[in-house]
N, C-alpha and C positions, 0 to 999 in steps of 0.2 A: 518896286520889285526889282531885284537884281538878277542878272543872267546866270543860270546854272552852267557849270563846266563839267565835262567828263572828269571822274575822279575814281578810276577803277583800281582800288588798293584795299588790302585787307586791313581791318581795324578791330580793335578790341574794346569792349565796354564793360563797365561795372554797374550792376543794378543796386548794390547795397550801399554805395557811397554816401548818398544823401540821407538815407533812412537811418544811418548809424548801425547798420547791420553788418554782418560778416561780408567780406568781398564775394561777389557773385559774378565772375568773369565769363563773358561769352564772346565768340567771334562773329564777325559780320563782313560782308563785302561792300565797300563803298561804291556807289553808282555815279553820283554827281555831287558837286559842292557849289556853294555861292557864299557871299559874305554873311548871310543869314542862317544858313543851315547845311544839311548834308542828307542825301538819300542813301539808304542802306537796304541790303537784303541779309536776313538772318534766319537761322533755324529756330530761334527762341521767340515765342510770341511776346509782343510788347503791347503795353496799354497806353492809350492817349493820356498825356499828362505826366507819365513817369519821367523822372530825371535820371539821366545816365552820365556817368563819367567816361569819356572816350579817350583812347590813346591814338592820336592821329600820327602817322609816320611823317617825319621830316627828314631833311638831308642828314647824312651821317649814319654810321653803323648802329642799328638798333635804337635809334633815337625816336622817342614818342613825345608828342606834345599833349599834355593833359588839357582836356576841354570838357565843359559841362554842356549838356543839351537836353531839351524837353522834347518828348515824343509828340508831335503835332498831329500825326495820323499813322495808322498802321492797318494793313489789310493782309489777309492770308492770300497766298498765291501758290497753288499746287502744294508742295510739302515744305514751303518756306514762307517767310513773312516779309513784305516790303514796308518800310517805314520812312516817314519824313521827320527829320529832327531839326529843331530850331535851337541855334546857339544861344547860350545864356551869357549875360555880361555881368 
């Protein structure tokens, strides 16, 4: 298991990318990151096993790195949802 590091940045994700459906973009707030995954908080409910296409911010103006991740777990928390994502290779 790798150590998680704080990663408090906004991220965008698309739920329709893998299913061949129309893009369905949502915003989230990243909480932490490690080599294997990312923790996020979002307003949209996520289901375990769902595959997301994420846009992770990298250096440079408006530069986003496209990454695919699977929802490893998701739990409601007040009016939002916490989720753990596992990066796919």
